N, C-alpha and C positions, 0 to 999 in steps of 0.2 A: 365320731371323731370328737377327741377332744377340745373340750370348752365349748362344744356346741348345744344348745339348749332346744330340749326337748319337749314341743308345744303339748299343753295338755288342756283339758276343760274339766269342769264342775260337773258331777253328776250327782243326782237325787234319784232313787226309788223309793218311790212310798205306794203303800197300799190303803185303802180304804179305811183300814183299824188302826195301821201304826206304818211306821218310816221302817224301810227294808233294807236300804245301805245307801250312806254317802262318802264321795270322796272326789278324788281327781282320776284322771283317764286319760289314756292315749288314744284309746278307741273304744266302742262301744257296738255290739250289733244287736239288732232287736229284728222282733218275728212282725214284720209290717203285714197290714191286709193285704198286700199286692204280693207279699214275700220279704226273704231277709233283706235287709237294709242295714250298711255300716254307717257310722255317724265320727266322723273323726273331727279335733280341732280345726276352729275357720269354717266350718260346715256354713254354708247358706242358711238362714233360719227355715227351719221347717214345723209343722204340726200335721200329724199323722196319726190314724188309728193302728193299734196293733192288736194282734189275735193272741190264742192261747199259744206259749213256745216258752223258749229259752232267750233269756236278756244275757249276752257275755261282756262283761267288764275287762279290759286289759290296763292295768296300771303303769303306770310311767316306766316303771323298773321291769315291767313283762308279767308282773303277777296276773292270774287271770280269776273270776268270780263268774258263776253261773247262779243264776235266778229262774226259777220257775215261775212264771207269770200268767196269768189269763187277760180276758178284755181290757184294753185301756185306750192311752195314747201316750204320745211321746209330745214333747214342745223342746225346741232348741232355738236360740236365740245368745249372741255375746258369750259365747263360747260357756252355755249352762246349759247341761241337758236336764230335765224332768221327764223322767216315766213315770207315769199314776196311771196304776193297774187296780183294779176288783182287790184281788189277792195276788200276793206274791212269795216265795220265800226260796231261800238260799240252796244250792243243790251241793253235796258236800259227797265227791267219789260217786255221782250219780244217784245218789238218795238227797231225799229232801232234808234239811234240820229239822 
């Protein structure tokens, strides 16, 4: 609808040796230890372990980014999501950058 503000959250994906990606998003899917998990703006605070897999970030305008990650954790509070992993890299057309 016209004039409707889309809710977003701040996302930071960091590996042990470098920042991987930072920006705003309307949704993020993560490979949680117990299965896939989606995070949306205004989600309740959460801290959980993630396993090897793909983190998918959808920006407000619909652009999607995918990142191959291995073991780590996510923390979400006050519309700020931090994804901290041992290693992470952006996927491009199914391949790592």
